[in-house]
FILOKOL-836324 format. One line per 4 residues: number of its first residue (from 1); their letters; for each residue x, y, z of N, C-alpha, C. Coordinates in steps of 0.05 Angstrom, whole numbers. Example, Ala and Ser with C-alpha at 12.3 -4.5 7.8 and 13.67 -1.06 7.14 Angstrom:
<sites>
1) as) 264/-114/156/246/-90/156/264/-66/156  257/-45/142/273/-21/143/258/1/157
</sites>
This chain:
<sites>
1) mdil) 1259/2256/1697/1281/2260/1680/1299/2234/1679  1309/2225/1657/1324/2201/1654/1355/2209/1659  1371/2192/1664/1397/2197/1671/1415/2212/1647  1408/2205/1624/1422/2218/1601/1415/2248/1601
5) nlhn) 1391/2255/1603/1382/2283/1605/1396/2297/1631  1398/2283/1651/1407/2295/1677/1436/2298/1672  1451/2281/1658/1480/2283/1651/1484/2308/1635  1465/2311/1614/1469/2333/1596/1469/2359/1606
9) eipd) 1458/2359/1634/1455/2385/1650/1482/2393/1662  1499/2374/1662/1525/2378/1680/1543/2397/1659  1552/2422/1673/1571/2437/1658/1599/2426/1656  1610/2427/1632/1637/2413/1630/1642/2386/1639
13) ptny) 1625/2364/1625/1626/2340/1636/1653/2324/1628  1658/2305/1643/1684/2291/1639/1677/2268/1622  1650/2260/1621/1639/2236/1608/1653/2210/1621  1662/2210/1647/1674/2189/1658/1653/2176/1678
17) iidi) 1648/2150/1676/1622/2139/1691/1639/2112/1704  1627/2109/1728/1636/2084/1744/1611/2072/1751  1612/2043/1747/1590/2024/1752/1598/2005/1771  1593/2006/1795/1601/1985/1815/1578/1967/1820
21) gast) 1583/1942/1815/1561/1920/1813/1549/1921/1786  1568/1921/1767/1557/1922/1738/1543/1901/1727  1546/1877/1738/1532/1854/1729/1541/1850/1699  1526/1843/1680/1532/1839/1655/1527/1861/1638
25) givs) 1522/1885/1647/1516/1906/1633/1488/1908/1620  1467/1898/1640/1442/1895/1632/1425/1919/1625  1408/1919/1608/1392/1942/1595/1380/1956/1620  1368/1940/1641/1357/1956/1665/1375/1969/1682
29) dpvy) 1401/1967/1677/1421/1983/1697/1417/2011/1686  1416/2030/1705/1413/2057/1698/1433/2069/1681  1458/2059/1684/1481/2071/1668/1488/2058/1641  1468/2038/1634/1471/2022/1612/1475/2041/1582
33) pfli) 1460/2060/1583/1462/2078/1559/1492/2088/1556  1507/2092/1578/1533/2102/1576/1552/2082/1570  1549/2059/1581/1564/2033/1576/1567/2025/1547  1547/2031/1532/1548/2021/1504/1554/2044/1485
37) dtky) 1558/2067/1494/1564/2094/1478/1594/2099/1481  1608/2097/1457/1635/2104/1457/1645/2132/1465  1625/2148/1467/1627/2178/1474/1639/2181/1502  1630/2159/1519/1638/2156/1547/1658/2136/1553
41) tglc) 1672/2141/1576/1693/2123/1584/1689/2121/1615  1703/2098/1626/1696/2096/1654/1705/2066/1662  1695/2058/1685/1706/2035/1698/1677/2021/1706  1678/1992/1702/1657/1976/1710/1671/1959/1731
45) iegn) 1658/1952/1753/1668/1936/1774/1647/1913/1778  1658/1888/1778/1638/1865/1782/1654/1843/1795  1641/1830/1815/1655/1808/1826/1655/1780/1816  1634/1775/1797/1625/1751/1787/1644/1747/1759
49) kakt) 1659/1728/1756/1676/1726/1732/1660/1719/1708  1641/1705/1712/1621/1697/1689/1608/1723/1676  1603/1740/1696/1588/1765/1688/1609/1786/1676  1632/1786/1686/1651/1804/1673/1662/1795/1646
53) eelk) 1662/1774/1640/1667/1763/1613/1647/1771/1592  1619/1770/1600/1598/1780/1583/1601/1812/1581  1607/1826/1602/1607/1853/1606/1630/1865/1587  1651/1851/1586/1677/1861/1569/1667/1859/1539
57) rkts) 1648/1843/1532/1641/1842/1506/1619/1866/1497  1608/1881/1516/1590/1900/1514/1598/1927/1514  1622/1933/1530/1631/1959/1533/1658/1964/1527  1668/1985/1522/1697/1992/1519/1706/2005/1546
61) favh) 1689/2006/1567/1699/2013/1594/1721/1993/1606  1738/2002/1622/1754/1983/1636/1732/1965/1652  1742/1940/1654/1725/1919/1673/1745/1909/1693  1737/1915/1718/1752/1903/1740/1736/1879/1752
65) eefi) 1748/1856/1758/1733/1835/1770/1744/1832/1800  1725/1841/1818/1732/1840/1846/1708/1847/1864  1700/1833/1884/1681/1842/1901/1692/1867/1916  1677/1889/1920/1686/1911/1931/1676/1914/1961
69) ypht) 1694/1926/1976/1690/1931/2004/1698/1960/2010  1691/1971/2031/1702/1997/2040/1732/1999/2040  1745/1981/2049/1775/1983/2051/1788/1977/2025  1774/1968/2004/1790/1960/1980/1782/1983/1957
73) ildv) 1763/1999/1959/1755/2014/1935/1772/2034/1928  1786/2050/1946/1803/2068/1937/1831/2057/1921  1838/2037/1929/1860/2024/1916/1851/2016/1886  1828/2007/1885/1816/2001/1856/1817/2025/1842
77) fqsy) 1805/2047/1852/1805/2071/1836/1829/2081/1828  1851/2082/1847/1875/2092/1843/1888/2072/1820  1886/2048/1820/1897/2031/1800/1888/2036/1772  1864/2045/1767/1853/2055/1742/1855/2083/1735
81) nvpi) 1867/2099/1754/1870/2128/1751/1843/2143/1748  1828/2134/1763/1799/2148/1764/1804/2179/1771  1792/2192/1755/1795/2226/1760/1780/2233/1785  1790/2251/1799/1777/2259/1827/1751/2271/1820
85) nfdv) 1747/2284/1798/1719/2296/1788/1709/2275/1766  1688/2263/1770/1676/2247/1747/1646/2252/1748  1633/2240/1728/1606/2250/1725/1584/2232/1738  1588/2205/1737/1567/2187/1750/1582/2163/1762
89) lkid) 1569/2159/1788/1577/2137/1803/1552/2122/1808  1551/2097/1799/1528/2078/1805/1538/2055/1822  1521/2050/1841/1533/2027/1860/1508/2009/1869  1514/1985/1865/1491/1966/1871/1506/1940/1878
93) idgy) 1517/1938/1903/1533/1914/1911/1517/1896/1931  1492/1905/1941/1478/1891/1961/1493/1885/1985  1503/1905/1997/1518/1900/2023/1530/1923/2035  1555/1932/2028/1565/1955/2039/1565/1981/2023
97) dlev) 1542/1982/2010/1541/2006/1990/1543/2033/2005  1531/2039/2027/1533/2064/2039/1562/2070/2049  1574/2049/2060/1599/2052/2071/1621/2057/2047  1620/2043/2025/1635/2048/2001/1631/2076/1991
101) irvi) 1605/2083/1988/1602/2110/1980/1617/2132/1998  1614/2126/2027/1626/2145/2046/1657/2145/2038  1670/2125/2036/1698/2122/2030/1706/2135/2002  1688/2132/1981/1692/2147/1957/1691/2176/1961
105) lsky) 1671/2185/1975/1667/2214/1977/1689/2226/1993  1705/2212/2009/1727/2222/2023/1749/2231/2006  1751/2224/1984/1769/2233/1962/1760/2239/1936  1738/2230/1926/1729/2234/1899/1703/2252/1900
109) kpri) 1697/2263/1875/1675/2282/1875/1656/2274/1850  1640/2253/1851/1620/2248/1831/1600/2266/1830  1590/2273/1804/1569/2296/1802/1542/2283/1809  1537/2257/1798/1513/2244/1804/1517/2213/1815
113) iiae) 1503/2211/1836/1503/2183/1851/1478/2171/1848  1480/2146/1837/1460/2126/1836/1463/2103/1855  1447/2099/1874/1451/2078/1895/1428/2062/1898  1428/2038/1895/1406/2017/1899/1404/2012/1930
117) inek) 1381/2013/1939/1374/2003/1965/1356/1980/1962  1366/1954/1972/1343/1933/1971/1337/1927/1998  1313/1933/2003/1299/1928/2032/1299/1897/2038  1303/1880/2021/1303/1852/2025/1330/1842/2038
121) ippl) 1349/1854/2032/1379/1845/2044/1383/1866/2068  1384/1850/2091/1388/1866/2116/1417/1877/2115  1420/1897/2132/1447/1910/2134/1464/1891/2145  1492/1891/2134/1511/1871/2144/1523/1880/2173
125) fylk) 1520/1905/2179/1531/1915/2205/1512/1941/2210  1517/1949/2235/1503/1973/2243/1522/1994/2251  1519/2019/2246/1535/2043/2253/1526/2052/2280  1545/2057/2295/1539/2069/2323/1541/2096/2322
</sites>
């Protein structure tokens, strides 16, 4: 089942999507269909300025330029008035992904979570 079909199964969707590690809004991004459809709104977060400039030309979503860490994500969400309940969270930041997700879930309730795991990038730290 693709992400759009999965999203269509959500009762009373908010149509709010968050893409952390959005890059340039590339077609292979699983949330790309949402980014280019004005039916949806949301927030794209990308730390690379060159990529955010291209991303801004592709989507009507808010675009925030910053590298994300567990201690910064809630402030970013708050500054963009991210709703507590939203439909899709996609994260691909090649680092603190799991810890960022944990912090997000301490306050927010995404209905679908897409997280990339890259086995070629070793963990930056270990949990005890």
